[in-house]
The first five atom37 places (N, CA, C, CB, O) and aatype in JSON, in Angstrom:
{
  "aatype": [12, 3, 11, 1, 10, 5, 0, 9, 3, 15, 1, 1, 19, 9, 1, 19, 10, 11, 8, 18, 7, 13, 9, 10, 11, 1, 15, 11, 7, 15, 8, 10, 5, 18, 19, 7, 13, 19, 11, 2, 1, 14, 1, 10, 19, 16, 19, 9, 3, 1, 5, 1, 1, 13, 14, 9, 3, 16, 10, 11, 15, 12, 9, 1, 5, 15, 7, 10, 15, 6, 6, 6, 17, 10, 3, 0, 10, 3, 15],
  "atom_mask": [
    [1, 1, 1, 1, 1],
    [1, 1, 1, 1, 1],
    [1, 1, 1, 1, 1],
    [1, 1, 1, 1, 1],
    [1, 1, 1, 1, 1],
    [1, 1, 1, 1, 1],
    [1, 1, 1, 1, 1],
    [1, 1, 1, 1, 1],
    [1, 1, 1, 1, 1],
    [1, 1, 1, 1, 1],
    [1, 1, 1, 1, 1],
    [1, 1, 1, 1, 1],
    [1, 1, 1, 1, 1],
    [1, 1, 1, 1, 1],
    [1, 1, 1, 1, 1],
    [1, 1, 1, 1, 1],
    [1, 1, 1, 1, 1],
    [1, 1, 1, 1, 1],
    [1, 1, 1, 1, 1],
    [1, 1, 1, 1, 1],
    [1, 1, 1, 0, 1],
    [1, 1, 1, 1, 1],
    [1, 1, 1, 1, 1],
    [1, 1, 1, 1, 1],
    [1, 1, 1, 1, 1],
    [1, 1, 1, 1, 1],
    [1, 1, 1, 1, 1],
    [1, 1, 1, 1, 1],
    [1, 1, 1, 0, 1],
    [1, 1, 1, 1, 1],
    [1, 1, 1, 1, 1],
    [1, 1, 1, 1, 1],
    [1, 1, 1, 1, 1],
    [1, 1, 1, 1, 1],
    [1, 1, 1, 1, 1],
    [1, 1, 1, 0, 1],
    [1, 1, 1, 1, 1],
    [1, 1, 1, 1, 1],
    [1, 1, 1, 1, 1],
    [1, 1, 1, 1, 1],
    [1, 1, 1, 1, 1],
    [1, 1, 1, 1, 1],
    [1, 1, 1, 1, 1],
    [1, 1, 1, 1, 1],
    [1, 1, 1, 1, 1],
    [1, 1, 1, 1, 1],
    [1, 1, 1, 1, 1],
    [1, 1, 1, 1, 1],
    [1, 1, 1, 1, 1],
    [1, 1, 1, 1, 1],
    [1, 1, 1, 1, 1],
    [1, 1, 1, 1, 1],
    [1, 1, 1, 1, 1],
    [1, 1, 1, 1, 1],
    [1, 1, 1, 1, 1],
    [1, 1, 1, 1, 1],
    [1, 1, 1, 1, 1],
    [1, 1, 1, 1, 1],
    [1, 1, 1, 1, 1],
    [1, 1, 1, 1, 1],
    [1, 1, 1, 1, 1],
    [1, 1, 1, 1, 1],
    [1, 1, 1, 1, 1],
    [1, 1, 1, 1, 1],
    [1, 1, 1, 1, 1],
    [1, 1, 1, 1, 1],
    [1, 1, 1, 0, 1],
    [1, 1, 1, 1, 1],
    [1, 1, 1, 1, 1],
    [1, 1, 1, 1, 1],
    [1, 1, 1, 1, 1],
    [1, 1, 1, 1, 1],
    [1, 1, 1, 1, 1],
    [1, 1, 1, 1, 1],
    [1, 1, 1, 1, 1],
    [1, 1, 1, 1, 1],
    [1, 1, 1, 1, 1],
    [1, 1, 1, 1, 1],
    [1, 1, 1, 1, 1]
  ],
  "atom_positions": [
    [[-2.47, 22.97, -3.12], [-1.14, 22.13, -2.42], [-1.03, 21.4, -3.59], [-1.31, 21.09, -0.87], [-2.06, 20.86, -3.98]],
    [[0.46, 21.18, -4.59], [0.44, 20.45, -5.29], [0.98, 18.95, -4.5], [1.08, 21.06, -6.37], [1.94, 19.12, -3.75]],
    [[0.46, 17.54, -4.6], [0.29, 16.1, -3.94], [1.4, 15.44, -4.73], [-1.32, 15.29, -4.14], [1.22, 15.25, -5.94]],
    [[2.43, 15.1, -4.2], [3.29, 14.39, -4.57], [4.16, 12.89, -4.22], [3.78, 15.17, -4.57], [5.07, 13.04, -3.41]],
    [[3.98, 11.6, -4.7], [4.11, 10.82, -4.14], [5.64, 10.77, -3.32], [3.71, 9.97, -4.96], [6.6, 10.93, -4.08]],
    [[5.95, 10.57, -1.99], [7.44, 10.41, -1.54], [7.37, 9.21, -1.35], [8.02, 11.14, -0.33], [6.35, 8.58, -1.62]],
    [[8.41, 8.66, -0.86], [9.07, 7.27, 0.01], [8.74, 7.22, 1.58], [10.87, 7.29, -0.05], [9.47, 7.88, 2.33]],
    [[7.81, 6.56, 2.07], [7.07, 6.46, 2.81], [7.65, 4.92, 3.84], [5.73, 6.54, 1.98], [8.39, 4.06, 3.36]],
    [[7.14, 4.88, 5.18], [7.39, 3.65, 5.44], [6.81, 2.69, 5.58], [7.81, 3.58, 6.08], [5.62, 3.0, 5.6]],
    [[6.99, 1.19, 5.76], [5.51, 0.02, 5.68], [4.45, 0.5, 7.02], [6.14, -2.11, 6.04], [3.35, -0.05, 7.09]],
    [[4.77, 1.33, 7.86], [3.33, 1.85, 8.86], [2.41, 1.97, 7.92], [3.36, 3.41, 9.78], [1.63, 1.07, 7.62]],
    [[2.45, 3.27, 7.3], [2.43, 4.28, 6.42], [1.52, 3.34, 5.15], [4.14, 4.92, 6.07], [0.32, 3.25, 4.88]],
    [[2.57, 2.81, 4.66], [1.62, 1.51, 3.64], [0.32, 0.77, 4.39], [2.78, -0.03, 3.22], [-0.87, 0.84, 4.07]],
    [[0.88, 0.13, 5.39], [-0.08, -0.34, 5.61], [-1.64, -0.1, 6.1], [0.39, -0.81, 6.02], [-2.61, -0.85, 6.08]],
    [[-1.47, 1.34, 6.59], [-2.56, 2.1, 6.76], [-2.79, 2.82, 5.94], [-2.62, 2.69, 7.65], [-3.05, 3.91, 6.46]],
    [[-2.85, 2.88, 4.81], [-3.39, 3.21, 3.36], [-3.69, 1.87, 2.99], [-2.34, 3.99, 2.26], [-4.64, 1.75, 2.22]],
    [[-3.18, 1.0, 3.29], [-3.78, -0.38, 2.67], [-5.14, -0.83, 3.48], [-2.57, -1.7, 2.83], [-6.06, -1.42, 2.92]],
    [[-5.14, -0.42, 4.95], [-6.42, -0.81, 6.55], [-7.43, 0.43, 5.56], [-5.67, -0.02, 9.14], [-8.6, 0.13, 5.35]],
    [[-6.97, 1.56, 5.1], [-7.79, 2.56, 4.83], [-9.02, 1.83, 4.09], [-7.03, 3.68, 4.01], [-10.12, 1.67, 4.61]],
    [[-8.61, 1.36, 2.59], [-9.13, 0.73, 1.91], [-9.96, -0.74, 2.28], [-8.27, 0.72, 1.19], [-10.8, -1.37, 1.64]],
    [[-9.52, -0.9, 3.18], [-10.09, -2.74, 3.36], [-9.56, -3.84, 3.34], [0.0, 0.0, 0.0], [-9.98, -4.98, 3.53]],
    [[-8.06, -3.2, 2.96], [-7.18, -4.6, 3.04], [-7.39, -5.59, 4.15], [-5.71, -4.28, 3.15], [-8.17, -5.15, 4.99]],
    [[-6.9, -6.84, 4.42], [-6.47, -7.38, 5.46], [-5.3, -8.4, 5.51], [-7.46, -7.84, 5.91], [-4.74, -8.71, 4.45]],
    [[-4.88, -8.97, 6.77], [-3.38, -9.35, 6.37], [-3.77, -10.8, 5.96], [-2.06, -9.22, 7.72], [-4.59, -11.36, 6.69]],
    [[-3.34, -11.42, 5.0], [-4.17, -12.65, 4.54], [-2.67, -13.84, 5.34], [-4.56, -12.69, 2.19], [-2.66, -14.75, 6.17]],
    [[-1.67, -13.18, 4.56], [-0.73, -13.97, 5.34], [0.97, -13.59, 5.52], [-0.87, -15.29, 4.7], [1.35, -12.6, 4.89]],
    [[2.13, -14.44, 6.47], [3.26, -13.62, 6.22], [4.18, -14.77, 6.62], [3.38, -12.12, 7.06], [4.09, -15.6, 7.52]],
    [[4.96, -14.59, 5.8], [6.48, -15.22, 6.41], [7.62, -14.67, 6.3], [6.87, -16.37, 5.9], [7.93, -14.09, 5.26]],
    [[8.37, -14.74, 7.23], [9.21, -13.73, 7.52], [8.91, -12.51, 7.4], [0.0, 0.0, 0.0], [7.88, -12.14, 7.96]],
    [[9.64, -11.61, 6.69], [9.2, -10.42, 6.4], [8.27, -9.59, 6.45], [9.28, -10.35, 5.77], [7.77, -8.62, 7.01]],
    [[8.17, -10.66, 5.31], [6.95, -10.57, 3.66], [5.93, -10.62, 4.42], [6.81, -12.02, 2.22], [5.88, -11.59, 5.18]],
    [[4.79, -9.58, 4.48], [3.22, -9.1, 5.34], [2.45, -9.56, 3.79], [2.95, -6.77, 6.01], [2.97, -9.02, 2.81]],
    [[1.6, -10.26, 3.58], [0.46, -10.16, 2.25], [-0.81, -9.5, 2.95], [-0.06, -11.91, 1.48], [-1.35, -9.98, 3.95]],
    [[-1.21, -8.37, 2.31], [-2.58, -8.16, 2.2], [-3.42, -8.75, 1.13], [-2.74, -6.91, 2.15], [-2.87, -9.28, 0.17]],
    [[-4.53, -8.71, 1.22], [-5.51, -9.05, 0.45], [-6.93, -7.94, 0.64], [-5.77, -10.59, 0.82], [-7.43, -7.53, 1.69]],
    [[-7.27, -7.71, -0.6], [-8.74, -6.79, -0.66], [-8.8, -7.01, -1.88], [0.0, 0.0, 0.0], [-8.21, -7.73, -2.69]],
    [[-9.98, -5.96, -1.9], [-11.16, -6.3, -3.35], [-11.22, -4.67, -3.74], [-13.26, -7.15, -2.83], [-12.02, -3.91, -3.21]],
    [[-10.1, -4.21, -4.9], [-10.47, -3.02, -5.27], [-11.5, -2.85, -6.87], [-9.05, -2.32, -5.3], [-11.05, -3.06, -8.0]],
    [[-12.61, -2.53, -6.64], [-13.6, -2.72, -7.92], [-13.84, -3.8, -8.09], [-13.24, -2.33, -9.15], [-13.28, -4.29, -9.08]],
    [[-14.55, -4.52, -7.46], [-14.29, -5.91, -7.01], [-14.22, -6.68, -7.98], [-15.16, -6.45, -6.18], [-15.0, -7.33, -8.68]],
    [[-12.77, -6.44, -7.86], [-11.62, -7.39, -8.44], [-10.75, -7.49, -6.89], [-10.55, -6.54, -10.01], [-10.42, -6.58, -6.13]],
    [[-10.49, -9.24, -6.76], [-9.09, -9.44, -6.17], [-8.0, -8.95, -6.02], [-8.7, -10.07, -6.42], [-7.25, -8.95, -7.0]],
    [[-7.51, -8.35, -4.66], [-6.11, -7.43, -5.13], [-4.98, -8.46, -4.07], [-6.22, -5.18, -4.52], [-5.23, -9.01, -2.99]],
    [[-3.85, -8.44, -4.77], [-2.87, -9.15, -3.09], [-2.0, -7.92, -3.0], [-1.53, -11.02, -3.24], [-2.32, -7.18, -3.93]],
    [[-1.1, -7.44, -2.32], [0.05, -6.88, -2.0], [0.56, -6.91, -1.25], [0.17, -6.15, -2.03], [0.14, -6.62, -0.13]],
    [[2.16, -7.4, -1.62], [3.36, -7.62, -0.64], [3.94, -6.6, -0.03], [4.39, -8.19, -1.2], [4.51, -5.75, -0.71]],
    [[3.89, -6.52, 1.23], [4.72, -5.17, 2.03], [6.03, -6.18, 2.54], [3.6, -4.22, 3.74], [6.11, -7.39, 2.33]],
    [[7.01, -5.34, 3.26], [8.3, -5.84, 4.13], [7.68, -5.18, 4.95], [9.95, -5.54, 3.87], [7.13, -4.11, 4.68]],
    [[7.69, -5.8, 6.22], [7.63, -5.12, 7.6], [8.68, -4.8, 7.73], [7.23, -5.76, 8.76], [9.59, -5.27, 7.05]],
    [[8.94, -3.5, 9.05], [10.25, -2.46, 9.13], [10.65, -2.19, 7.87], [11.56, -3.01, 9.88], [11.85, -2.23, 7.63]],
    [[10.03, -1.96, 7.17], [11.02, -1.25, 5.93], [11.16, 0.42, 6.16], [10.2, -1.51, 4.19], [10.03, 0.91, 6.22]],
    [[12.03, 1.24, 6.29], [11.89, 2.07, 6.88], [11.47, 2.77, 5.76], [12.82, 2.42, 7.68], [10.26, 2.96, 5.88]],
    [[11.92, 3.27, 4.63], [11.4, 3.85, 3.29], [11.29, 2.74, 1.81], [12.53, 5.15, 2.94], [11.93, 1.74, 1.47]],
    [[10.64, 3.17, 1.48], [10.21, 2.26, 0.03], [10.82, 3.29, -1.01], [8.22, 1.95, -0.3], [10.67, 4.51, -1.06]],
    [[11.41, 2.61, -1.64], [12.27, 3.66, -2.73], [10.6, 4.1, -3.76], [14.02, 2.42, -4.03], [9.59, 3.4, -3.66]],
    [[10.64, 4.92, -4.35], [9.51, 5.41, -5.36], [8.65, 4.19, -6.1], [10.27, 6.32, -6.58], [7.45, 3.93, -5.97]],
    [[9.67, 3.53, -6.95], [9.47, 3.1, -7.65], [8.8, 1.59, -7.2], [10.45, 3.34, -8.29], [8.05, 0.86, -7.84]],
    [[9.27, 1.47, -6.12], [8.48, 0.03, -5.16], [7.21, 0.74, -4.42], [9.74, -0.81, -3.63], [6.01, 0.49, -4.47]],
    [[7.64, 1.31, -3.99], [5.53, 2.32, -3.94], [5.04, 2.25, -5.22], [5.35, 4.52, -3.58], [3.89, 1.82, -5.25]],
    [[5.51, 2.53, -6.3], [4.47, 2.77, -7.53], [3.9, 1.26, -7.99], [5.34, 3.59, -8.99], [2.84, 1.09, -8.59]],
    [[4.73, 0.29, -7.62], [4.68, -1.02, -7.75], [3.71, -2.01, -7.11], [5.75, -1.33, -7.46], [3.21, -3.03, -7.59]],
    [[3.49, -1.26, -5.43], [2.38, -1.82, -4.85], [1.21, -0.77, -4.96], [2.71, -2.24, -3.4], [0.11, -1.1, -4.54]],
    [[1.39, 0.46, -5.49], [-0.08, 0.95, -5.94], [-0.46, 0.56, -7.23], [-0.23, 2.44, -5.94], [-1.25, 1.28, -7.85]],
    [[0.01, -0.53, -7.76], [-0.45, -0.71, -9.2], [-1.13, -2.22, -8.82], [0.96, -0.66, -10.56], [-2.12, -2.7, -9.36]],
    [[-0.24, -2.89, -7.64], [-0.52, -3.74, -6.87], [-2.04, -3.99, -6.35], [0.29, -3.47, -6.01], [-2.93, -4.77, -6.68]],
    [[-1.95, -3.3, -5.68], [-3.8, -2.71, -4.86], [-4.42, -2.36, -6.16], [-3.9, -0.87, -3.53], [-5.57, -2.8, -6.1]],
    [[-4.24, -1.82, -7.25], [-5.54, -1.32, -8.09], [-6.44, 0.51, -7.54], [0.0, 0.0, 0.0], [-7.56, 0.99, -7.76]],
    [[-5.2, 1.02, -6.79], [-5.75, 2.11, -6.46], [-4.7, 2.87, -7.35], [-5.92, 2.41, -4.88], [-3.6, 2.45, -7.7]],
    [[-5.41, 4.32, -7.7], [-4.89, 5.52, -8.23], [-3.91, 5.96, -7.04], [-6.08, 6.62, -8.62], [-3.88, 5.6, -5.86]],
    [[-2.93, 7.04, -7.93], [-2.09, 7.65, -7.05], [-2.63, 8.24, -6.22], [-1.31, 8.36, -7.49], [-2.6, 7.94, -5.02]],
    [[-3.53, 9.67, -6.96], [-4.7, 9.98, -6.24], [-5.35, 9.11, -5.07], [-5.6, 10.1, -7.19], [-4.81, 9.34, -3.98]],
    [[-6.04, 8.48, -5.04], [-6.64, 7.87, -4.18], [-5.4, 7.19, -2.94], [-7.56, 6.83, -5.03], [-5.64, 7.24, -1.73]],
    [[-4.19, 6.63, -3.47], [-3.31, 6.11, -2.64], [-3.22, 7.6, -1.48], [-1.77, 5.56, -3.6], [-3.44, 7.34, -0.3]],
    [[-2.98, 8.81, -1.77], [-2.24, 10.46, -1.5], [-3.58, 10.4, -0.65], [-1.93, 12.0, -3.08], [-3.58, 10.17, 0.56]],
    [[-4.36, 10.57, -1.18], [-6.0, 11.27, -0.14], [-5.79, 10.09, 1.15], [-8.28, 10.95, -1.29], [-5.78, 10.35, 2.36]],
    [[-5.63, 8.89, 0.57], [-5.61, 8.18, 2.34], [-4.41, 8.41, 2.94], [-5.76, 6.43, 2.52], [-4.41, 7.85, 4.04]],
    [[-3.36, 8.98, 2.72], [-2.16, 9.23, 3.29], [-2.35, 10.57, 4.18], [-1.06, 9.34, 2.16], [-1.87, 10.69, 5.31]],
    [[-3.16, 11.62, 3.48], [-3.98, 12.48, 4.06], [-4.88, 12.29, 5.22], [-4.6, 12.83, 3.21], [-4.97, 13.06, 6.19]],
    [[-5.51, 11.26, 5.05], [-6.3, 10.82, 6.15], [-6.65, 10.41, 7.34], [-6.5, 10.46, 6.04], [-7.83, 10.15, 7.58]]
  ]
}
């Protein structure tokens, strides 16, 4: 089956980040910042809490911020 990136909510985004060891660093209002190390580099990803669905472009931006590939991201969604 062909895996494709789809719009997902903030809970699933946070679940993927936690899967790769990201931890909540700080929050302000509805914005949460998760920090983690990917390929020995520190990464910071900002997620809007309680977002029903992130548009694909926003989701791709978060994937770039995390330093993960789309394949790694999709694999974590399946687990």
